N, C-alpha and C positions, 0 to 999 in steps of 0.2 A: 135467206142469207143472214147470218148473225153479224153483230157489230164487230166482233173479234176477227171474223173471217176477212174483213177489209184491211186488216193490219198485217204487216210483214213481221212474223214472229221468228226469233232466232234464239239459240242457246249460247249465252255468254257468261263468263265469270269475271269478276272485277280483278284488276291487276293490283295485288297487294304488295306494298313495299316491305322489304325486310327491315328488321330493327337496325341493321347496319346502315342502310340507306337513310332511315329516319334520323339517326344520329349524325350522319354525314351532312344531311340537309340542315339540321339544327346548327351545327358548327359553321356551315357556309353562310347561313343567315346572320350569325353573330359576327363573322368576318366582314360581311357587307356593312354592318353597322360600324365596325372599327374603321373601315376605309372611309366611310362618310364622316366619322368623327375626326379622323386625321385631316381630311380635306377641309373641314370646317375650322379646325385649329390653325391651319395654315392661313386661311382667309380671315381669321379673327372672329369667326361666327360661333354660335352655340348650336350644337346638334342634339336633338332629342328624338328618340324613336317613337313613332306613332303606332299605337295598338288600338284595336276596337274592343270595347267592353260592352256587354249587354247588361242593362239595368232594368229593373221592374219598378214601375211607379207604385208607391204604397197605397195611394188613394184609388186610382182607377184599375190597377193591376195590369196595365199595358206594359209590354216589353219593348224597349227601344235600344238601338245601338248608339254608343257614345265613343268618340275618338278621344283617347287620352294620350298624353305625352309621358314617356318614360325616359329617365336619365340613363345614359350609357356611360359606364366607367371605362376609361382607357386601359388597355392591356399593356401599355408601354410606360416606361419611366426613364429618366436620365440616370445612367450608371455613374459610378465613382470616376471613371475615366473620361466622362464628358460625352460619351456616345449614348445613343438611344437603345435601350434593351426592350425587346418585345417578347412577352410570354403569351402562350396560348392557354385559354381557359375553357374547360368543359364543366359547366355548373360552377361550383366554387373551387374545383380542382384545377391545378396547373398541369398541363400536359407535358410529359417528358418527350421532346421531339425525337431525339435519339438517345440511346443509353448514356446517362450521365449529363445530358445537355437539355436544359429546359427553357432556353431563351435564344433569341436571334439578335445579334448586334448590328445596328445600322448607323450610318454616319449622320444623317439628318432626316427631316420629316418627309422630304420627297422620296428618299430611299426607303423610308418606312412604308409609304404607300405602295411602292413597287414590291417590297417584301411581302406585304399583306396580300397583294394580287397573286404572287407566286404561291404562297401558302394556300390561298383559296383554290387555286388550280390543283395543287397537290391533294387537298382534301377531296375535291370533286373526283379526282382520278382514283381515290381510294388508297393513297400512299400512307395515310395516318390512321387507317381503320383499326389496327391493333392497339394503338395508343388511346384512341377514342373508346374502344371497347373496354380497355383496362380502367380508364377513368370512370366510365359508366358503371362498371361492376363495383368499384370502390365507393362511388356515390350511392348506389342502391344499398350496399352493405351498411352504410351509415344510418339508413332509415330503419333497418331491421333490429338495431341494437336495443331500442327502447321497448320493443314488444315483449309481452310475457309469453312464455311457452306453455 
């Protein structure tokens, strides 16, 4: 009896996520950071996102992971009328939520957090897929301009 005969072998393919799902997950992650940033702003704290970076030691050549802090810029600002305006970003592009409208107006910071939660639910449900796809196409087109043909 061979060693492989002792194992239960099956035929399986990996579940690949579509580009739409990847983009949706990317925006959902950024919305989670915005919610944490808003909660920290209410509490008077500072929020920084933690990411893991792999570095190689120049002397020994060993590779290790290091946790670094990354500043998160708020997607909201106080508008001229005194209310808080929230824009959605995909990369450096501002998403047009519906035709002609690119911001959500909220009364205060607590309302901002509730609004961010609603938008996160909408993104997860796929309600903003077309807007995300359009922003992604625009963003990718910007990288192609400098290449020689």
